[in-house]
N, C-alpha and C positions, 0 to 999 in steps of 0.2 A: 376184056370185059366191057359190055355196052354200057359206057357212061350215062347215057340217056335212062335208060333202064334203070341204072342204080340210082339215079336222082328221083327218080318217079316212085321206086319201089325200095326204100331204104330198109336196112336190116334193123333188128330191133336195138342192137347196140348203138348203131348209128343216130335211131331216134331218141334214144335217150341222151347221149351226146349233145345232140341237137337241141334238144329242151334245156339241157344244162345252160349250155351257150345263152341260148334265148333270155334264160331266166336270170341269168348273171348281168345281161346288157339291161334288163328291165330294173335289176336292183342298182345296178350304177346311175341309171337315169333317175331313180327315186332319191338314192343319197345325194345327188348332185342337185337335185332340186331342193330338198330339206336345206342342203348347205346354203343355197342361194337365199333360201326364206331367210334362214339365220343372219345370215350376213347383211340382208335388208332391215331385219327387225333391229339388229343392233345399230345399223346406220342410222336408222330412223330415231331410236333412242338417242343415238348419240347428238342429231341434228335438235331434237326437243331439249335435252340437257342443254346443248349450247345457247338456245334460243331464250330457254329459262334465264340462263346466266346473263346474257346479254341484256334481256328486258331488266333484269333487277340491278344491273349496273348503269342504266339510262332511263332512270325515273325522271320525270319532268323537272328542268331547271327552276328552282325559286329562290326567292331571295328575300329577306326582312331585314329592317333596319330598327335599332332601338328605339323606344319610345314613342309618342305621338305627337307632344306638341312642348314648346318652352318659351317662357318670357325673357326676352334679351334686352338687356341694357348696353349701353356703350362700352365696348372694352370686354364685355363679358364673353367667355369661351363656352361653345357647346360641343363635346365629343360625341361624334356619331359611330356606332359601329354596327357591321352587319353580320348576319349568317347566311350561308350558302348550303344548299342543299341540292342532289341530282343533278343532271348534265354530265360531262366529262370535262375533268380538269386537264390541264390548269385553266382559272379564270381570270378574265379581265374587267376592270371595274372603272366606272365614271360615275362620279357623284355629279347631282344638277341643283341648282338654285334659280328657283322660278321659271323653270324649263331651258335654262342656259345652262351649258356645260361649264363647271367650274376646273378653269386651268389648273393644273397641277394636282387635282384631287382625283387620285388613280388608284388608290389602294382600298383594302376592304375597312378603313377607318378615315375619319376626316375630322379634323378639328377646326371648328368655323368660328371666327372671332370677327365682329364687325366694328368698324370704326365709330359708328353711331348705332342708336337703336335698332336692331335688326328685324326685318319682317319678309316672310316670304315662305314658299313651298320646298322643302327638301327631298330629294329620292335618289335611289342609286340605280344604275345599269349595271347588270351584270352579264357577260357573255361568255360562253364555254368553248370549249376546244373544238366542238363542232360547228363553232358559229351562231349558235341559238342565243338570243339575248331575250332576258326578262327584266321587267321593272318592279323593284319594292313598292312596299307601302309608302306613303307620304307622311312628312313630317312637319307641321307648321310652326314658323317662329312668329312669336307675337310680341312687337316692340313694347319696352317699358321706358317712355322716354322721362328725363329729368329737366325740367325748365324752371330757370330764373329770372324774375322780374327785377329790375333796378330801377328805382325812382327817387326823385329828391324831395319828396315831401311826403305826406299821408294821407288817408281817406277825409280828413279834416276840411280839405278844401273842397269838397263835394263837386271837384272838378277834373282835371286831367289825373291827378294822382289817384282819386277815386273811381276813376273810368278804367285806368289800368288794372288796379286791384280787381275789381269786378270782372273783368274780361279773364285775367290769370284765373281767379276762380272758377270762371265758367269752363276753361281750359281742362282743369282738375275734374270738373263734374262731368262734362260731355265727353271727354277723352280718355278719363282715367288716367292722366298724366300726375307725377310727382312735382308739386310745385312749391318753389320757396321764393319768396318775398323780401327785400331789402328795402326798406322804408328811410327816408331822411338822410340820403346819401349824400354827404358834403362835397362839394369840388374837389378837395385836397384828398378825399379818400375814394374816388372813383375808380381808379385804375386798379388800387389794392382789391376792391370788392369784386369788379368783373373779372379781373385775374382769379382771384381765389375759387370762385364758381367753376371757371373753367379747368383750374387745376383739382378739382373734385370731382371731375368727372361728367358735369352737368352736359346735357346734349346742346340743350338750348339756352342761349344767355339773350333776354330781351331787355334793351335800355329804352324807357319812355321819357321822352323829354329833351328838348333842344340842347341842354346843358350837357348832355353825352356825346354830343357829336365831336369828333377829333379823339378821345380816348377810346371809345368803342372800336373804331376802326384799327387803331394801333395795338389794343391787345389782340383783336381778332387774327392779324398776323402771326402771333404767337402760337396760336393754337387751332391750326388747320382742321382739327378734327371735330371742333366745336362749331356751333351755327349760332350765328348773332342776328337779332331783328333789331332793327332801329326804326323807331317812329318818334319824329322824322330825323331826315337828312336835308343838305341841300340838293338841288340837281346838279349833275356833274361829279358828285363825290366820287373818289377813286375807291370803290370797293374791293375787298378780296372775294373770291369765289365762295366763301363760306358765310357771307353778309347779304343780308336783303334789306331794303329800306324804303319806306315809303316816302313820298316827294313832299317837299316843303308847302307845297301847295294845297295839303289835301282838306284842308277846312276853308279855303279862300272863298268858296261859292257860297258857304253859310254865312261867311261876313258879309259879301256882297249883298245878300238878301237883308240882312239885318241892317246895313247901312240905307236901304231903300225903305224899310219901316221906320228908321230913325228920322230920317230925312223928311217923310211924310209927317210924323207924329210929335216932332219937337216944337214946343211953343214959343222958346226963346232962340230958335233958330242956332241953336249950339249945342253940341255933343262932343263928349271927350271920351279918350281911349286912354286906358293906363294898363302898360304893358311890362313886367317884371323886367326882361332883359330883351335887346333887341337882338334877334337872329333871323334868319332867311324865312323860316316859316313866319314868325310874327311879324317880317316885313311883309309878306304876301298878303297876310290877314289884315293888317292895317289898311293898306293902299287899296284892297278890294273893298273894306269897309268905306273907305272914303269915297272910293269911285261909286258905290251904291247910293251914298248919300248925294253926290253930286249930280246923279244921274235924274234925279228926282227935285233937287232943290240946289241948284248951282250957288245960290247965295249964303247958303250954310257954311258955319264956321266948325270945322271938325280939330279938336285941340288932341294933343297927345303928351303923356308925360311918361319917362322911363325910369322909374326908381332904382332899378340896378339890384333888384333882390326878388325871389319868390317866396320868402316866407316870413316876411314882417308886416303883420296887419296894421300896425301903427304907423308904419310909413305910407301905406295905402290908404289909410284914413285920412291922415294929413293932405297926401296930393287931392285927393278928391275933394276936400273941403275948400282946396283953393280953387280948383275949377268950378266949383258951385257957387263959391262966394265972389270969385274975380272974374272968371269967364262967364258966369251967368248961363252955365251948362245944365240943360235938364234931363238928359239921357246920358248916362255914362255906362262905359262898356270895359270891365276889368278884364284883362288877360293875364292873369298873375299869380295863378294859384293861390297860397295862403294870404298873399298881399292883397289879392283880390278881396278877400273877407273884409279888410278893412274897407275897403270902396265900396263893397254892398252895405256895411255897417252906417257909413257917411251917407249914401242915399237914402238909407231908410230915417235916418236922424232928420236929413233936410227933406224928407218926401217927393224925393225927384226919381224918375225912372231908371232902372238898371237893366242891361242885357248881360245875361250870365254865358256861361264859357264850358263848353265841352260837355257836361250833364244838364240835365235840368235843373237849374239852381233855385226854383221857385221856394223850396223849403227855408233858404237862407233869406228870403225877403216875399213873403207871400202877396203882401199888398202893392210892393214896388217893382217886383220883377216880372218885365213886361214880355219878355220871351228869352230863350238860351241859345247859343249856337251850338247845336249838338256836334259829337265827333262820333262816328261811327267805327270805331277802331277795330270792333269785331269781325269787319268785313275784311279788313286787310289781314289781320290776325289770322283767321280761319282760313284764308286762302293759303297763308305760308303753313299753318299747322298741316292742312291737308296735304301739301307739295312734300312736306316732310313725312308724313305717314305713308304715302303712297311710293316713295323713293324718287320724286321727281325735283327735288329742291334745286338739283343743278341746273335745272332750266331757267330759275329765277335768282340763281346765287351770283352776287357781284353786281345786281341790278338795282337802278332806284325806281320804283314803281310809282307812276302818277295814278292818283286814285283821286274821286271827288266823294269826301266821306261826310260834307257839313250840310247842314239842314237847320230849320228853325224848330223849337220844342213849340208846343202848345203856348196860347197866350194867356191862359188862366183867367186871374181878374180883370186883364185887360182884353177878354174876348168880346165884352159888350161895349168897349171903349173903343178899339180900332174900327173904323168904319168899314163897312163891305167893301167899298171900292178901293181901299187900301189892300185887303185882303185878296181881292180879284186881281190887283196889280201885282202883288207878290206872286201869286199862282202864276199869271202870266210871264212874269220875268224868270220864275223857275222853269217855265217850258221852255222859254227862249233861251235860258242857259243850256238847257240839254239838247235842243235841237240846233245850237249854233248860231242863232240870230242874235243871239247876245254875249259878249265877249267878257268875261271876267278878267281884269289885269291880273297878270303874276309878274310884280314888279319888286325887285330887290335892290336896296340901297345899303352899303355897308354901315352908314349911321344913320340914325332915325332924321327925318326931315323937320324942318323948322316950322313950329307950328303958329298960327294967327296971333 
């Protein structure tokens, strides 16, 4: 058979078979295409489902900590807890205080306890398994401090003790601290009173007065988590790191100026100082006063009596009378707390002049108070309070800080009596002290000097 002719001219049967085969192949291709489409649809669906599942399991990592603020006093604990969501577990934790990682605080909770009243900002960083880190909200710690003031007398001296009480009350008002004041603390009771405050959890114990030197330092070593303030102590005192003190010369400049004034104003060429007890600070004040007198009146006499008590006005009165009647003193300078009240009374009776101490004591003798040597205790105490509040007390702890806190009060009834030339001299002297051209002596002797 001619094959060529057969291909060109197929029979009817072959034509039918050919069409059947052709249609079958077309159907197969259609079925295959449909199958591929179905597979693709299923695959795409699976991908979409997987993406949805993945997305739902990787919501953004977030963390929050309980609360927003708390007031913290010494020894009080605050338990911080956290809630974490999103990200991929497991998580790691790091607590921060004032932007510094807290050593060992690496769980989902942290129990904070401060040795002293705490302050600062707390937050938590959480890192998930994928390495993503997020920061929590912040928590503010507000300190609640307790301060105890220990003094040897009370406000009736209108001097050192009144000054201390006023400053303590100012701390309570200005800073919101809880303040307790122990007045009339006897020598025999000093250690017990100071120790009790430390045992009761007071953050700060302030002893105001020379008579607390020695006892304060000793108690402080037993309570390293309590802060102690001394006003004053002697230069070179060996203080532990939880104690700060102002130096003994803190009022010497004021007494030098008072000496200049007395040296110019005395009519009898004799002035007298009555000091409750002899301490380093009082030594500095006496010698500074005497130097001031001698700087303008070298021939003047400066008498000194140390009655040995801060709380007996009768003895102060008697010693003042002796100076007035025997030594012809016409300007008295009491540095003796309540004992000084007796000195001021004697000056009033004898109508001689008096120079007060620490506070403006004009109310005790309006007609006889020439001026007073003021003590700006607030300047020292405020500096210490700020250090405690901002967490930098360690920078002053263990140190004796020398400060010039003395100045003269107004002249009141003597304002028209004191010549303008003397007022100018006082202003020039103060300037000279400040710029260093005049040197105030800081002299300490273990025993009082012999008087004329």
